[in-house]
Phi, psi and omega in degrees: 000319177293330184294312179301314173304308183298320179299325176289314174315303192284314191244328184288313184293317175296330178292315172304309183303303181313314187292323183305307189293319179302315178299315185285325183292330182273341185239333176280139170288165173279138172258062179230140174270074192279174176203107176303344184252014173286114181224085173272173174294120172244150172247115175275112191261120185232103178277137189223147172203112184047062177259018190304332189281337189237345192300325182290322175303310177307308179299322175293328177289326178297324179289338185264350183297134177288079188204141184297129185297325186288352180247011180227127172241148174248125180242107176271129170246119179260125177272058172070047178299148180243029167235207184269017180307307184296305184301331175294321180286321180288328178285317174307319181296321182287329180280339182231063180307340184280351178260118188284101189225133178217150178237141184238121172264119170276155183273342170207171194270118187237010175107160189298314181286331171302313181294321180289327174296323178305304181304323186291320173300328178283347191260144173237029181278151167307323183229135178261127175247126180262144166211175172243168180285339185251024173238157176226130193272137167300155191301314180269017185292313176303319182290317178298323189289311180297326181290346163283328180299334187297333172299120176307342181280338189264132175257333178219144178225150190225145176274192185237130179274140181236126186275135182274352173229060191295335184247025196279321182192180185292323173307316176287320180301333179286321177288330183294316184291330173303312179286325171302328179275310191280326182296312173303327178299308177302321177299312177306308174303327185287319177294327172285321173191292185199164173231159178262003186264078174276164179243122188287347179293333180197101173216135185244133182239136164294122188309323181292336179269353185245100180288305181204165170273149185288098177279347182282318185269334186087357182267125177263349177259294183300309188301322186288323176301321182297308186295333177293309189296319178306326182270009175088006181261157182267158172235130185239146163256134187250118178287333181276355178269088191258152175231150185240141182194159177270141178261157173305124184256010172238137176300338177295309188286325174292334173294303186302320188279318184289323178300311186297313181284332169304313177309312179293321181291313181296318163310310181287326177287334167293326175303309172311304180311308178293328169293316177304310180296332171270001175073027188257350180256108196273063175233153175304132181292332167310332179256326178297320181297306186307320188285315179305318172297315178306312194265336183254328184255313189306327178304315179284332170302323177306313187286324177288328177299304190298324177293322181289325172296316182297313174305321173294313177300323186290319186280326180235078180312326182301338171308327184295335178290323181290327176281335176299322181299320183291330182291314184294316181288122192305313186295311180291317177310314182301309185289322178300309172312308178306307176306306180304313185296327183285322175289325177293317176298327173293319179294320167300319184294321176303306183301319178293323181291320175295330181273005175075025180277130181232121178248096178255350170234128182220169184293127172292125177253128183273000190304322182279356182280060180236135177282121178289162172300339180226089182294354185242078183306152185282176178292160182245116179279150181293339180279355173277345188274000000 
């Protein structure tokens, strides 16, 4: 009985919440007053550090984006690259004067969010759009995103990531399974009211609701979402605004990146808990409580659950057969590995948070710096979502 209760707490309850949100995402309409003709002046913020492998393809992708060029500027902030990133950006800018592109060079590397704040200070646009050098937007992704941002209640809108190497290996499969579960959840939360799961690869913020990017946690997405929510605005994830990128294809790289992000998430979810208790986070409790449980409590429930499973197998070896069934089946194995790995990352993030570790500058991992065969993805029709 104890094992069943623990299993429900660790796996069953999160699964019910995710399936509920997925149902809402697929069946409920948007309660948003969108405007497809909304074309404000936007600043696309592109931080770079040693991006010579992909920067030209990324700029070519931005050049092809279906958005009025007179309404879009690109601000590249380079954090003291020691390769040819800067010279390539400058050459591209001179070859394409129709693109309002400027580059700001830092004297030393001080972290991604610091670079983004430099761009924020240099911009006078109505909307700030964040992106990365190793991601590629669908041609209509920006227009689709901004149509939702036209609603007065919405402060930020984010796109949905599509992996370019979804079947490469088990490490990639684990990350694909993670997004398969969490992306519909965030869309469901968005349709109810708001989500805190923004994507740095493509997020648009109304300038008045974005004071600065958080240089303490090093997070440019969730920290900004919390700030938007504090001001009483909604954050939405839009499934049809797609971005394309390569996932990390080794467990070592996946571990490095996910533990760093987990440490940021733990720090930020504690901030959410503090704000919720003070009544300053204007989100429905029906959404914030499950997320607090998923990220702050469930990893520890998992430790107790897995320990109970091991003890039960030692006492009743026949139970190993039922577990073996889940491990043998490819689909369940993929999701179980992803779920267990995600909780392990959160536990490591907890440990680093307790140790007072903060990473705002980290070692560049080049695995995702791969130029796709077509760096200009096609339009994404709404019927594809």
